N, C-alpha and C positions, 0 to 999 in steps of 0.2 A: 511565481510558482509554476513549474511545468511538469506534467507527468508523462513519461515516455513508456509506452507499452508496445510490445511486439510479440505477436503469437504466430507460431509456425506449426503446421499439421505434419506428422511423419508417421512411418510404420515401424514397428518393432517386432522381432520374432523371425526365426528362420523358417519354420514349418507353417505356424499358424500366425498369419499376419495380424497385427492388432494395431489400431490407430491410437496414436498419443498425441498430446498437444504440449509443446514447449513454449514458455512465456518468459520473456525478459521484462523487467520493470525497473525503472529509475526515476527518482524524484529530483528535480533541479530546482533549487531555492535561489531567489534573488539575493543580492548582497545583504539587503536589509533584513530579510527572512532569516538568512543564514546566521547573522549577527544575533537575533533574537534566540534562535535555537541554541547557539553556543552559550549565550548568557543564562538560559534556563535549561540546565543539563537534563532535568527530569523529562523534558519534552522528547528528547531523542530516544528515550526508552519506552514511549507510549506505543501501544499496538495500534497500527494503522489499517491492517487487514488481516484476513485469515485464508488459508488455503487448505483445502482438502486434497491431499496427495495420495490417497489410498487407491489401490487397485481392486480392492475387494469391498464388500457391503460395510464393514466396520470402518468408520471414518478416521483417518489420521490428520488431525488438524495442526497445521504449522502457523503460528503467529508471526505476522511480519511487522517488525518494529520500524519506526521512523528512520533510525540510523542505519538500518539495513537497506531500506529503500533508497536512501540518499547515496549509499555506497553502490548500490545496483544489485538487483537479485537476477541472476542469470540461469537460464535453463531449468526453470520449475517445471517439472513433468507431470502432467494431469492425464488421467486415464479416461476421463470423459469431458466433452466439451461443456456440460452443465457445471462440473466443478471449476473449470477454467473461467467460465462466465461469471460464475458466483464470486470467484477470487477477484477477478477484474472489477466487478461492482463494488465489493467490500473495500478495495483499494481506493476506488474513486470517491466513495463516500467518506472514508477516512481522511482523504486529502482535502475534501470540503470542510470537514470538521476541524482539521489542522489549520486551514486558512482562517476560519472563524476563531479559532483559539488564538492565533497569532495576532489577528486584528484586535481582539479583546485585550491582549497584553500591551499592544500599543496604546490603546485607549486608556487603559489603566495607568500606564507609565506617563502619560501627558497630563494626568490629574484631572480633577473635577468630577462631580457626581454625574450619574447618568439617570435620566428620567424617561420612563416609558409609560405610555398609556396602554392599559391592558383591558 
């Protein structure tokens, strides 16, 4: 599993220049991981991250699903670097959780009980 992220800073506005940040994100799965995602269709619709794309105080939250991230998210526009950084962190955490979820599906698929000392 590889997560590709690219963030670019730019300015917008003719008179009042405002900084904005554009982010591209794409999730690349190995062949084995892609096979598991195709076999378990509900995984593709799971939310892997969130983005606050609002330019004002009231947040506008967009949920990023696994299938969307696999296809690639292009030019998400953030009006603050904090919102961009929070989105990037949520995507990274979601990818870590997805990796654990896929590993668990492989473990369950191979059979046998699991024993953990707590």
